[in-house]
C-alpha positions as a printed NumPy array, in Angstrom:
array([[ 76.664,   3.1  ,  71.402],
       [ 74.902,   4.371,  74.42 ],
       [ 72.627,   6.478,  72.338],
       [ 71.51 ,   3.43 ,  70.372],
       [ 70.633,   1.656,  73.587],
       [ 68.645,   4.587,  74.774],
       [ 66.822,   4.718,  71.467],
       [ 66.103,   1.04 ,  71.589],
       [ 64.697,   1.398,  75.087],
       [ 62.542,   4.335,  74.184],
       [ 61.159,   2.439,  71.274],
       [ 60.369,  -0.595,  73.421],
       [ 58.493,   1.676,  76.002],
       [ 56.647,   3.442,  73.151],
       [ 55.642,  -0.065,  71.677],
       [ 54.407,  -1.389,  74.991],
       [ 52.591,   1.772,  75.834],
       [ 50.862,   1.991,  72.396],
       [ 50.282,  -1.642,  71.415],
       [ 49.65 ,  -3.424,  74.669],
       [ 46.306,  -2.24 ,  75.801],
       [ 47.117,   1.411,  76.68 ],
       [ 47.128,   3.276,  73.334],
       [ 48.218,   6.803,  73.15 ],
       [ 46.646,   7.121,  69.73 ],
       [ 43.684,   5.576,  67.991],
       [ 43.825,   4.573,  64.566],
       [ 40.586,   5.169,  62.694],
       [ 39.304,   6.772,  66.025],
       [ 37.993,   3.407,  66.994],
       [ 38.942,   3.934,  70.765],
       [ 37.174,   7.223,  70.94 ],
       [ 34.767,   7.78 ,  73.842],
       [ 31.033,   7.532,  73.376],
       [ 30.407,  10.987,  74.702],
       [ 27.435,  12.692,  73.162],
       [ 28.419,  15.538,  70.68 ],
       [ 28.06 ,  18.88 ,  71.693],
       [ 28.362,  21.041,  68.323],
       [ 28.47 ,  24.3  ,  70.326],
       [ 32.017,  23.582,  71.38 ],
       [ 33.333,  24.464,  68.03 ],
       [ 34.056,  28.079,  66.892],
       [ 31.667,  27.797,  63.914],
       [ 29.134,  25.378,  62.831],
       [ 31.109,  24.828,  59.588],
       [ 33.993,  23.586,  61.552],
       [ 31.767,  21.438,  63.859],
       [ 30.064,  19.929,  60.782],
       [ 33.333,  19.313,  59.069],
       [ 34.703,  17.531,  62.097],
       [ 31.681,  15.353,  62.664],
       [ 30.577,  14.638,  59.034],
       [ 33.636,  14.739,  56.759],
       [ 36.292,  13.228,  59.031],
       [ 36.234,   9.515,  58.319],
       [ 37.419,   8.626,  61.803],
       [ 34.174,  10.274,  63.268],
       [ 31.644,   9.44 ,  60.521],
       [ 32.965,   6.052,  59.464],
       [ 32.632,   7.005,  55.767],
       [ 35.384,   8.598,  53.648],
       [ 33.792,  11.526,  51.642],
       [ 36.014,  12.503,  48.57 ],
       [ 35.858,  15.825,  46.86 ],
       [ 33.744,  14.094,  44.067],
       [ 31.464,  12.815,  46.619],
       [ 30.939,  16.356,  48.097],
       [ 30.358,  17.579,  44.467],
       [ 27.681,  14.883,  44.051],
       [ 26.09 ,  15.66 ,  47.366],
       [ 25.958,  19.37 ,  46.47 ],
       [ 24.4  ,  18.502,  43.091],
       [ 21.816,  16.33 ,  44.722],
       [ 20.949,  19.023,  47.097],
       [ 20.605,  21.63 ,  44.269],
       [ 23.973,  23.363,  44.251],
       [ 26.68 ,  23.097,  41.804],
       [ 30.424,  23.556,  42.497],
       [ 33.803,  23.064,  41.085],
       [ 36.484,  20.818,  42.404],
       [ 38.571,  22.434,  45.175],
       [ 40.27 ,  20.997,  48.225],
       [ 37.808,  19.039,  50.374],
       [ 37.627,  21.432,  53.192],
       [ 36.961,  24.395,  50.787],
       [ 34.302,  22.35 ,  49.051],
       [ 32.615,  21.702,  52.253],
       [ 32.8  ,  25.403,  53.249],
       [ 31.092,  26.171,  49.907],
       [ 28.47 ,  23.661,  50.573],
       [ 27.777,  25.143,  54.083],
       [ 27.503,  28.632,  52.461],
       [ 24.688,  27.085,  50.235],
       [ 23.027,  25.511,  53.322],
       [ 22.545,  28.758,  55.23 ],
       [ 18.801,  28.26 ,  55.585],
       [ 16.907,  25.278,  57.118],
       [ 15.574,  23.997,  53.724],
       [ 18.836,  23.773,  52.055],
       [ 20.476,  22.297,  55.049],
       [ 17.839,  19.662,  55.109],
       [ 18.529,  18.93 ,  51.395],
       [ 22.343,  18.754,  52.053],
       [ 21.785,  16.288,  55.027],
       [ 19.258,  14.33 ,  52.983],
       [ 21.791,  13.941,  50.161],
       [ 24.544,  13.105,  52.722],
       [ 22.393,  10.461,  54.232],
       [ 21.566,   9.01 ,  50.872],
       [ 25.371,   8.772,  50.134],
       [ 26.219,   7.239,  53.547],
       [ 23.406,   4.665,  53.056],
       [ 24.937,   3.677,  49.749],
       [ 28.432,   3.292,  51.357],
       [ 26.927,   1.237,  54.126],
       [ 25.227,  -0.973,  51.339],
       [ 28.667,  -1.48 ,  49.953],
       [ 30.117,  -2.206,  53.266],
       [ 27.353,  -4.726,  54.157],
       [ 27.849,  -6.46 ,  50.719],
       [ 31.593,  -6.79 ,  51.427],
       [ 30.831,  -8.273,  54.842],
       [ 28.381, -10.808,  53.374],
       [ 30.998, -11.761,  50.614],
       [ 33.92 , -11.834,  52.872],
       [ 32.709, -12.447,  56.454],
       [ 36.335, -12.037,  57.819],
       [ 36.061,  -8.426,  56.792],
       [ 33.203,  -7.679,  59.289],
       [ 35.686,  -6.62 ,  61.966],
       [ 36.888,  -3.896,  59.674],
       [ 33.41 ,  -2.776,  58.208],
       [ 31.146,  -3.185,  61.122],
       [ 32.611,  -0.26 ,  63.2  ],
       [ 32.448,   1.887,  60.23 ],
       [ 28.74 ,   1.014,  59.746],
       [ 28.008,   1.759,  63.312],
       [ 29.925,   5.141,  63.148],
       [ 27.999,   6.176,  59.989],
       [ 24.622,   5.221,  61.681],
       [ 25.626,   7.252,  64.696],
       [ 26.564,  10.137,  62.503],
       [ 23.067,  10.025,  60.65 ],
       [ 21.39 ,  10.015,  64.013],
       [ 23.106,  13.422,  64.556],
       [ 21.363,  15.059,  61.505],
       [ 18.172,  16.1  ,  63.36 ],
       [ 20.32 ,  17.593,  66.077],
       [ 22.237,  19.74 ,  63.555],
       [ 18.946,  21.164,  62.199],
       [ 17.706,  21.714,  65.854],
       [ 20.817,  23.432,  67.111],
       [ 21.457,  25.707,  64.083],
       [ 18.106,  26.441,  62.465],
       [ 15.507,  26.543,  65.253]])
């Protein structure tokens, strides 16, 4: 019986710590700091870009395997369906020069703009959904502002 009380007390502490203003984790990354991104902190530019572009909690947009395939096709590359990370790695192998990377980033930006359009339409149709979609739109716009920095850091 003592173990059950300890467990209950631990759960109450966990709940208070995480849900009453002092979260230990951030669903959807919404409590992440607004620090400037330094892509050179990552071991490789592929890992850095995967973290910043493909992770939905960072970019605000979920990019599926089919989305990566379409982005690659729009950029001039063709690929088969693999796990998302592997597909992104293959896309980065294609984008080893400045011109191809610019094509990939342009295709990714077009894809993100399409998603932002969908999110905006949802917010217009369902105003109460703004609290869900507005942070995602802001993250996506912040991610797209990162694109010139990517070209600068890795290709100039």
